[in-house]
N, C-alpha and C positions, 0 to 999 in steps of 0.2 A: 227645290226645283219648277216649275211655272208650268210644268207639261201635264199634273197633274190633279186628278181634284176632289180632294179642295187640297191645295199647298202643299207640299212635303219640306221638308225644311230639320236641317241640324247647324249641331255647332259643337265644335273642340277649342276650349278653350283652356286656358294657361296661366296661371293663375304665379304669381313670383312675386313677389318679395311685397307681397302688399303688409302696408305697414295697418299697424292695432287699431293705433291711436283714428286713422283713417276713415277705417269701416264701420265706425259709431259714433262719428261723432258730437251728437248733439248730448251723449253722457257724460256727463262733469266730469264722472270718476274717472272717465277713461282720459282726457285727455293729454295725460303724463306717460300711458302706456306706452310701451316697447319694446314693442315686438313686430315678426312677419311673416305671414302664413304662404305658402304656397299652397300644389293644388292642380286637382285637373275637372272640367267639367264635361261633363262627355251628354250630349240629348238628341234624340231623333223626335219630331214630331210635325203633327199633318194637322190645319186648319186658313181659315182665312184673316185669320192677324195677329203676334206675338201671346196671348192672351191663352188664345183657345189652344195657339200648338204647342204652350205648357199644360196645359189641359189633356192634352193624351198626350204626353209625353213620356218619350224612357229613355236609361236609360242610366249616371251615374255621379254620383259627386264625393269631389278625396275633396280636404284640405287638411295644413296639418300644418302646428309649428311648435319649433323646437327651439325652447330658451324663450325669453323676455322676461317685461316686468309689469311688469301691472300694480295697482294698487291696495293694499292692504283692509282698507275699509271695507272697500266693494267685494271683496273678498270674505272676508267679517260679517256686511250686512247677508251677501250669499248663503255660508253660513247659519245663520240668525243667531252668532253670539252676542247677547247682548251684552254682555260683560268686555268683552272687545271691546266691540261697536262703539262705547262711552268711553274710556281706556284711549280711545285712540283722539273723537272727537275732544276732551280734556290735555289732549296734546298735541300732534298732528302725525299728520299719515303720511305713509312713508311706502316705497316700492319694494315687490317681493319677486322673490323671484317665480318666473313660470318655465317648471319643466316642461311639457309639452303639453300638447291641443290636436287634438284628432274629431272630426267630421267624418264618414263616409255611410253617405245614403245610396240606396238604390231608387230611382223612381219609377214605375209602370204607369197607366193609364193617367201619364200629370199627380201621386202623392208620390212622397218621399217620405221614403223607411227609415226610419235612425237602424243602422249595425252598429255605428263603433259612430260615441259621441260620447269624447273625454275630453277632463280640461286640469289639467293638474298645474298646481302651486307649494309655495309651501305652510301653509297653513290650513290650507285643503281643494278636498279631490274634490271636483263633480263632473257624476256623469249623469246621459242620458238616454232616455229612451223616447220611442212617439214617432211620432207625422208630421209633415208637410204639405197642407191640400194646394198646387199648387195653378188650381183651374178655379177654388175660391177664394185660394189666397188669403187661406187661413192656419195656424200653428194648434197643432195639442199637440204638447210635450212635454213631458215630467222627468224635471234633472233632482237629483236627491245629492248629499254633497258630506258628507265625508274629513272630518275636523280631525286634525295628528295629532290638537292635545284638544285634553278633555277638561271642557272650558266648565263653571257653575248655574254659569244662568243658559245655556246653548238652545234652540227652542226642539233643533232638528226637528222640518217639519220640510216634506218633499215641494219644490219649487213643484207652481203650476204654470207653464206658458198659456197661453191662447192668447183670443182674441183674432187682428187681422195681419199682417206682414207688412198694412203701410201705420196699425196703429196695435203695437201687440202688448200683450194687457199678467201681465205676471202676480201671482197672490201665494198664500200658500194654505199646507190643504190644514182647512178650522181647527176637522176633529182632532185633528197629531196636533194640532199645535194644546186645542184641550184637557187632549188626554195629558200632555207635558206639562202643563204647570198648574 
């Protein structure tokens, strides 16, 4: 609505059959992944640019994935299962079944707050908490993994996802890894 000052905008986007491999094309282990994401994005915001509109936005983001396949190596790396990573590197990677994935965020004043963030596969379940600041484009997420099989060499540390949307950085909680070692 250009009659208002600042300009007001609203968007309702439906996501249907978005392929997971195309969502993250630069992730080498993701290239053979099979699965489709569906969902909705509903936003309202105001400002003189798209960035400013996102920084002031209100709304919801809901994405879901049912069934699919993803790299076992990627899931073992997410779970920090050293023994399984070594085993796969010595043999070969294979695709494992994805049971489901859900991302549900409320957005207030440009801050996306995770209500539900879960990704469940045959070997690992990853659940997350945290937020994404659309104004500064900064990530502040914590991903916790729960392995389905006990591993003799699993570090089991939360994965911290920080940085920006353009350059996300993943790291582990070094204190927990040191205690586990």
